[in-house]
Structures are given as structure tokens and as C-alpha cells.
C-alpha positions in Angstrom: 111.3 81.3 -197.6 108.8 84.1 -197.0 107.2 84.7 -193.9 103.7 85.1 -193.8 102.7 88.5 -192.5 100.1 88.7 -189.3 97.1 90.5 -190.6 96.9 94.0 -189.0 100.3 93.7 -187.4 100.6 95.1 -184.2 97.6 96.3 -183.8 96.3 93.2 -184.3 98.5 92.0 -181.4 97.2 94.6 -179.2 93.4 93.6 -179.8 94.4 89.9 -178.8 95.9 91.0 -175.6 93.0 93.0 -174.9 90.8 90.1 -175.7 92.5 87.7 -173.5 92.8 90.1 -170.6 89.1 90.5 -170.9 88.4 86.9 -169.9 90.9 86.9 -167.4 89.0 85.8 -163.7 88.2 89.3 -162.1 91.1 90.8 -160.9 93.9 88.4 -162.5 95.3 91.6 -164.8 95.7 93.8 -161.6 98.5 93.5 -159.0 98.2 90.3 -156.5 96.6 91.6 -153.3 97.6 89.8 -149.8 95.5 86.9 -149.8 93.2 86.5 -147.1 91.9 83.8 -144.7 88.7 82.0 -145.2 86.5 84.4 -142.9 89.0 86.9 -142.4 88.5 90.7 -143.7 90.7 93.1 -144.2 90.0 94.7 -140.7 92.8 97.5 -141.1 90.5 99.0 -144.2 87.6 98.7 -142.2 88.9 100.6 -139.0 92.5 101.6 -138.5 92.1 100.6 -135.0 93.0 97.0 -136.0 96.2 97.6 -138.1 98.0 96.0 -134.7 95.7 93.5 -133.5 95.3 90.1 -134.1 93.2 86.6 -133.8 92.4 85.4 -130.6 90.4 82.5 -131.9 89.4 81.1 -128.6 85.3 81.6 -127.4 86.2 80.8 -124.5 87.8 84.3 -123.9 85.1 85.8 -125.4 82.8 84.2 -122.9 84.7 85.0 -119.6 82.8 88.4 -120.1 80.4 88.2 -122.5 78.8 84.8 -121.4 75.3 85.8 -121.6 75.4 87.7 -124.7 77.2 84.5 -126.5 74.4 82.1 -125.2 71.5 84.4 -126.6 73.8 84.1 -129.9 73.9 80.0 -129.5 70.0 80.2 -130.3 70.6 82.5 -133.4 70.8 81.2 -137.4 74.6 82.6 -136.8 75.5 80.7 -133.2 74.1 77.5 -134.8 76.1 77.6 -138.4 79.5 78.2 -136.5 79.1 76.0 -134.4 77.8 73.2 -136.4 78.1 74.4 -140.2 81.1 76.4 -141.0 84.6 74.4 -141.3 88.4 75.4 -140.7 89.3 79.0 -140.5 86.2 80.6 -140.7 85.0 78.5 -137.5 87.7 79.0 -135.5 87.1 82.8 -135.7 83.6 83.0 -135.0 82.8 86.3 -132.9 86.2 87.4 -134.8 84.8 86.9 -138.1 82.3 89.7 -137.2 84.1 91.7 -134.5 87.4 91.8 -136.0 90.8 90.9 -134.2 90.3 91.2 -130.8 93.7 90.8 -128.9 94.3 94.2 -128.0 90.4 94.2 -126.5 91.5 90.8 -124.5 94.5 91.9 -123.3 92.9 95.3 -122.4 89.0 95.6 -122.2 89.3 99.5 -122.1 91.1 99.2 -125.6 88.6 101.0 -128.4 87.6 98.5 -131.3 84.2 99.7 -131.4 82.7 99.3 -134.9 80.7 101.7 -136.6 77.1 100.4 -138.0 78.5 101.1 -141.8 81.8 99.2 -140.6 79.6 96.0 -139.7 77.9 96.1 -142.6 81.0 96.0 -144.4 81.7 92.8 -142.1 78.1 91.2 -142.7 78.9 91.8 -147.0 81.7 89.4 -147.0 79.7 86.5 -146.7 76.7 88.2 -148.3 77.7 88.4 -151.3 74.5 86.8 -153.2 72.7 88.1 -156.0 70.4 90.3 -154.0 72.5 92.5 -152.3 74.7 93.2 -155.6 72.8 96.6 -155.6 73.0 97.6 -152.3 75.9 99.8 -152.7 73.9 102.0 -155.0 70.8 101.7 -153.1 68.2 103.6 -151.6 68.9 102.1 -148.0 72.5 102.6 -148.3 72.4 106.3 -149.2 70.0 107.0 -146.1 72.5 105.1 -143.4 70.1 102.1 -143.1 72.7 99.7 -142.6 72.4 95.4 -141.5 72.2 96.4 -138.0 69.5 98.7 -138.5 66.7 95.8 -139.6 68.8 92.6 -138.1 69.6 91.2 -134.9 72.8 88.8 -135.3 73.1 88.7 -131.3 69.9 88.0 -130.2 67.2 85.5 -132.0 64.0 87.8 -132.5 62.4 86.5 -134.8 62.0 83.1 -137.1 63.2 84.3 -140.5 66.2 86.3 -141.7 68.0 87.3 -138.0 65.2 90.2 -137.9 65.1 92.7 -135.7 61.4 92.4 -134.6 58.9 89.7 -134.9 57.8 90.2 -138.8 59.5 91.5 -141.9 56.4 94.2 -141.7 57.0 95.2 -138.4 60.4 95.9 -139.4 59.5 97.8 -142.4 57.0 100.1 -140.5 59.5 101.4 -137.9 60.3 103.4 -140.5 57.9 103.8 -143.1 54.6 104.5 -141.1 53.0 105.8 -144.1 52.8 102.4 -145.6 51.3 100.7 -142.1 48.8 103.5 -142.8 47.8 102.3 -145.6 47.8 98.9 -144.7 45.4 99.4 -142.6 42.8 100.6 -145.3 39.7 98.3 -146.7 41.4 97.3 -149.7 44.7 96.1 -149.6 47.5 93.3 -150.0 47.1 90.7 -147.7 50.5 91.6 -145.7 48.7 91.9 -142.5 47.1 88.3 -143.0 50.3 87.1 -143.4 49.7 86.0 -146.8 52.5 87.8 -148.6 55.1 90.2 -146.9 57.3 93.6 -148.3 59.8 91.6 -149.6 57.1 90.3 -152.6 57.8 93.2 -154.3 60.6 95.2 -152.8 64.2 94.2 -152.7 65.2 96.1 -149.3 68.9 95.8 -150.2 68.7 97.2 -153.4 67.3 97.0 -156.9 67.3 98.7 -160.6 64.2 99.9 -160.3 62.8 102.8 -158.3 61.3 102.3 -154.7 63.4 99.3 -154.5 61.2 97.5 -156.5 61.9 93.9 -157.6 61.1 94.5 -161.3 62.4 97.0 -163.2 59.1 98.9 -163.6 56.0 99.3 -161.3 54.4 97.2 -164.1 56.9 94.6 -164.7 56.7 94.1 -160.1 52.9 93.9 -160.7 52.8 91.2 -163.4 55.3 88.5 -161.4 51.5 87.7 -159.5 48.9 89.6 -162.4 50.0 88.1 -165.1 46.6 88.4 -166.8 47.2 92.1 -167.0 50.5 91.6 -169.0 49.4 91.4 -172.0 49.9 92.0 -174.9 46.4 93.2 -176.6 45.0 94.3 -179.8 43.7 97.6 -177.7 45.7 98.4 -175.3 44.9 101.0 -172.5 47.4 103.5 -172.3 47.3 104.6 -168.7 47.6 101.0 -167.9 49.9 100.2 -170.0 52.3 103.5 -168.8 52.1 102.4 -165.1 49.8 100.6 -162.9 49.7 103.4 -159.9 47.9 105.6 -162.2 44.4 104.0 -161.0 45.7 101.9 -158.0 47.4 102.2 -154.9 49.0 99.0 -154.3 49.8 99.8 -150.5 46.2 100.2 -149.7 42.9 102.0 -150.5 39.5 102.7 -149.0 38.2 101.9 -152.8 37.7 98.6 -153.8 40.6 96.8 -155.8 43.0 99.2 -154.2 41.9 101.7 -156.5 42.8 105.5 -156.0 39.2 106.6 -156.5 35.5 105.2 -156.4 34.1 103.5 -159.6 34.3 106.2 -162.4 35.9 108.7 -160.3 38.8 107.4 -161.4 37.9 107.2 -165.1 36.8 110.6 -165.2 40.3 112.1 -164.2 41.4 111.6 -167.9 38.1 111.4 -169.5 36.3 114.3 -168.7 34.8 115.1 -171.8 31.0 115.9 -171.9 27.7 114.0 -173.0 28.8 110.4 -171.9 26.0 108.7 -170.2 28.0 107.7 -167.5 28.9 111.2 -166.5 27.3 112.6 -163.1 25.0 115.3 -164.8 23.5 112.4 -167.4 23.0 109.3 -165.0 23.1 109.8 -161.4 22.5 105.3 -160.9 25.3 103.8 -162.3 27.9 106.5 -161.4 27.5 105.8 -157.8 26.6 102.5 -157.2 28.0 99.1 -158.8 31.1 99.5 -160.6 30.5 102.6 -162.6 32.7 102.3 -165.9 33.4 99.1 -165.9 29.9 97.9 -165.8 30.5 98.3 -169.7 33.8 98.8 -170.3 34.8 95.1 -168.8 38.4 95.1 -170.2 40.1 98.2 -169.3 43.3 97.0 -168.5 43.3 95.6 -172.5 40.8 93.9 -174.9 42.1 91.2 -177.6 38.5 91.2 -179.2 38.3 92.9 -182.6 35.7 94.9 -181.2 36.9 95.9 -178.2 38.3 99.3 -179.0 36.4 101.0 -176.5 37.3 98.0 -174.1 33.3 97.0 -174.2 34.5 93.4 -174.5 
């Protein structure tokens, strides 16, 4: 009886093993670590001071000293969730789900178990692991030492949304981005101060793959989420427009119509500076300072699908 040889021999077997491991659940090919109970973090890794501490699992112990703080906490989203929504071990932990095992602190209130802002962020991330936060570790906020407690108030209700530390999302952002606050006060602006938009409509504060924490991969992709008519494709494309909306517009606000960086035709003249055109100031002093300047004629400057639209006039 002849034995049929396996194709590729040992090489095929090795490839098959590697392929099988690739489809195992994440971490299955690694040595099994000690499983954490629901709602528990590896607190010794967060703060070595917790290595010898245990969970008290009794809110009454915390309330004996922190009664005022716990009353304020009961009105927050977290407080209501732990009281009514959380189940099992997570509900039993409550305070210690965020503050770590407190047996040493309960026995001796002077015991130093204080956590840094970064350590509290690690505690937050044990629950808040959705796709919107997957880029947090590489985000510009994280690199600048902005942490969860920089923007959110967990122990006291300060806003109606997202446990923000201030009444509105814009107020939280403006506490650092003061230049954006000034731009938003200009005549032409996105309707953030009117309450029709928020900063997070364009930016993901928890991290993104694009620049400036934009939700889209590029500035244009972010703008196209609302301004879909500018996306194209067009038969005739305007190169600066396709490259970057910010070549002509300041999204946070300007004192020119339509968020333009420059008034009327003066924005166009930054590139189209050759002589002889009717709309240059030296040849025509009417259409330049009045009306819409160049776009009086070039009405499809974002792109044209007309066979005769090479000059964006139709």
C-alpha cells in the first residue's frame, strides 16, 4: 500500500498551523493570563500601591466619609447605571470599579492610594472601549497629557450630555482651544454657538486616523459628510478644491461670506494673478469690490459637469 505524500511537506504543515493560529480569538495563542472578574482591572499594574489591597464591595463604607460626594454622584449617568443597570460583580464594586480596591484606605484613610489622571484614564478605558476610542493611545490629546478627567466630570453632574465638565461641549473645547473660540465669534461661522452643531460633528476628541482629530481621513472627507454636492466626481475639477477645502475656507469662522479666507475675488487672485483679465482690480473696479467677484461668472468653482464648463462658467 502506497502512502500519499502531503503537498509541500513540512512547509505546508507549518503554513497550516500559522493559518489556524491567525484565526484564533485574540490572545488565544498567548499564555493564558489570570482572568479578571467582570468590572475589575489589573489594578496592581495601574498603581503598585494596590498590589496588597482588596475590594471592600460595600458602598456604606465609602459613604461613612464621602456622603456628600456620593449624593452628588447618585445624580450622574454613572451613578444611575450602577444603581439600576449594572449587574453582578460590576454593580457590587461601584465606587471601586473606578477607584480601585480600597481595603487599605478603609482601614487607614491616610494610606496613599491616590491615582494620577493617566491612571484614571486606564480605569475609564476598561469599560469605554468602543470603536470611537480605538485610536486614543495614539491621539494628540493623549500625547498632550489630556486625560478623561480633563474634559469629563464623573462625580458631579455638570452637563446633560456625556458627563462633560462644563455645560456644553464647545465650552469644554474652548477651555484649551481659545483661538477657535475667537474664530467662532466671527460673522461667518459654522452654527456651533447657535447649538445646531458641536465640535464632535467634525472632530473625534478620542483620536482618529486623520489630522487635527478629524472624523474623516482628510479635511475634504470630513466636509463631504454634510456638503455632499461638492464631492463630485466632476468632469472638470478645480485642483485646489479637490486638494483641500481649507485652501479657500476657514471652517471655524471668518469675517468673509461663506467661510472664505479672503473677500470675493481676492481669494482667487492668490493663484490667478496673471494680467489682462477683466476682473482684476486695475481693469474692472466694479465687480471686484462688489457682488461676488469672480463667481459672478465662474459659478461652478467647486467643479463642473458641463461639457463647456472648463472655465467653471457653467
